[in-house]
C-alpha positions, 0 to 999 in steps of 0.5 A, spaced: 241 145 853 235 142 857 228 145 858 229 146 865 236 150 864 233 154 858 227 156 863 233 158 868 237 162 863 231 166 861 228 167 868 235 170 870 236 174 864 229 177 865 230 179 872 232 186 874 239 188 875 240 188 883 247 191 883 247 198 887 247 204 883 251 210 885 246 216 887 247 222 884 244 226 889 250 229 893 253 231 886 246 235 885 246 238 891 253 240 891 252 244 884 246 247 887 249 249 893 255 252 889 250 256 884 246 259 890 252 261 893 254 265 887 248 268 887 247 270 894 255 272 895 256 275 888 260 281 889 257 288 888 262 290 882 258 285 878 253 291 878 258 296 874 256 293 867 248 295 869 250 302 870 248 307 865 254 309 860 255 316 864 256 313 871 262 310 873 263 307 880 271 304 881 270 303 889 265 298 891 264 293 897 259 288 899 254 284 895 249 285 889 244 285 894 247 289 900 252 293 897 255 300 896 259 304 891 264 309 895 266 313 889 260 314 884 262 319 879 259 322 872 262 322 866 260 328 861 261 328 854 268 332 854 271 326 859 271 330 865 268 327 871 264 330 877 263 327 884 256 324 886 258 321 893 257 315 896 251 310 894 248 304 898 243 299 896 239 293 899 235 289 894 230 285 896 231 278 893 223 276 895 221 282 890 225 279 884 221 272 885 215 277 885 217 280 879 217 287 882 224 289 884 224 293 890 231 297 892 232 301 898 237 307 897 242 311 901 246 317 898 251 322 901 255 327 898 258 333 902 252 336 906 247 333 902 244 326 903 237 322 901 234 315 902 228 312 899 225 306 896 224 304 889 220 299 886 219 297 879 213 293 876 213 288 870 210 294 865 217 298 866 213 303 871 217 305 877 215 308 884 218 312 889 216 311 896 218 315 902 223 319 899 227 324 904 232 329 901 236 334 906 242 339 904 245 345 905 246 350 900 253 349 899 252 342 896 246 344 892 250 350 888 251 346 882 244 344 881 241 351 883 238 356 879 243 362 878 238 367 881 237 363 887 244 362 889 245 370 889 239 370 895 243 365 899 250 367 898 250 370 905 247 364 909 251 360 914 252 353 912 247 350 917 242 353 913 239 349 907 233 345 905 229 338 906 224 335 901 219 329 903 216 325 897 211 320 900 209 317 893 212 318 886 211 314 880 211 314 872 215 311 867 221 312 862 218 318 859 213 321 864 211 322 871 204 319 873 204 321 880 208 326 884 206 329 891 211 332 896 213 338 901 220 342 900 222 346 906 227 351 906 231 356 910 233 363 907 232 369 911 226 365 914 222 359 913 219 357 907 214 351 904 213 349 897 207 344 897 207 339 890 200 336 889 198 330 885 194 334 880 200 338 877 200 344 881 203 347 888 205 353 891 210 356 895 209 360 902 213 363 907 212 362 915 216 368 918 223 372 916 225 378 913 224 374 906 217 373 904 215 368 898 209 366 894 207 364 888 204 358 884 207 352 882 206 348 875 209 341 873 207 337 867 208 329 866 214 330 862 218 333 867 217 340 866 216 345 871 214 353 872 214 357 879 212 364 878 215 367 884 213 373 888 219 376 893 217 381 898 221 384 904 219 385 911 220 392 914 226 389 918 231 387 912 238 388 912 242 392 906 245 386 903 239 382 902 236 389 899 242 389 895 242 382 892 234 383 890 236 389 886 239 384 881 232 382 879 230 388 876 224 393 878 219 391 883 212 391 881 206 395 883 205 391 890 213 392 891 215 385 890 220 382 885 217 377 880 222 371 878 220 365 874 224 359 875 222 353 870 226 347 867 225 340 867 226 335 873 230 330 868 235 336 867 237 336 874 238 329 875 243 328 869 
């Protein structure tokens, strides 16, 4: 091989490969499109394993982002189930990017319904914004104090209550902030205010039944309402008979009733 031939051979060996290469971009785009498609249209049923063990949802629809559970049930330790109604949700995808999940909830069971916005942050703190709950007394009967149920047994189905909570926050162990207003109708109109300082009170606006007394609530969820129950002059006999089960009246002619418990017990 001559020097000229050797030089050409070395130059040819050193030159880059000019053959066209097959682009991987279409394959990558296809994989990414499939990945995001699975995320965006993932069925709501995928959220079932995320539910606490005592809750069962056998009928779901929609996606994990905007879906519904049409038959939510609670399973107790004895294996029996209680109906919890229809739950809808809307999860904000942008809130997940910001690591502060935000969920809009709508719930309905019989004559009770609620809506709220719930948020979580990186420190496992939750916030409830603009919660509104309304119900008739029949739908509340499983939750109500037995003494209170005696008061509204004779009320029409249209009577009930509404609860508004502009803001509540806390974590898994305690409530850090709570304020709201509970309006209810039972032989008149009554208002229970809840203050962020752990206090509140109930007052009656009109009607045959007169309620008053302070409310105390603790960060661990415990509450106590020291209720005084009075009657106006124009009170029917059935209501007077129902109140006699509370015992004797105090020197002011009122019945004393203390209602206490834990908000976490009500939610179980």
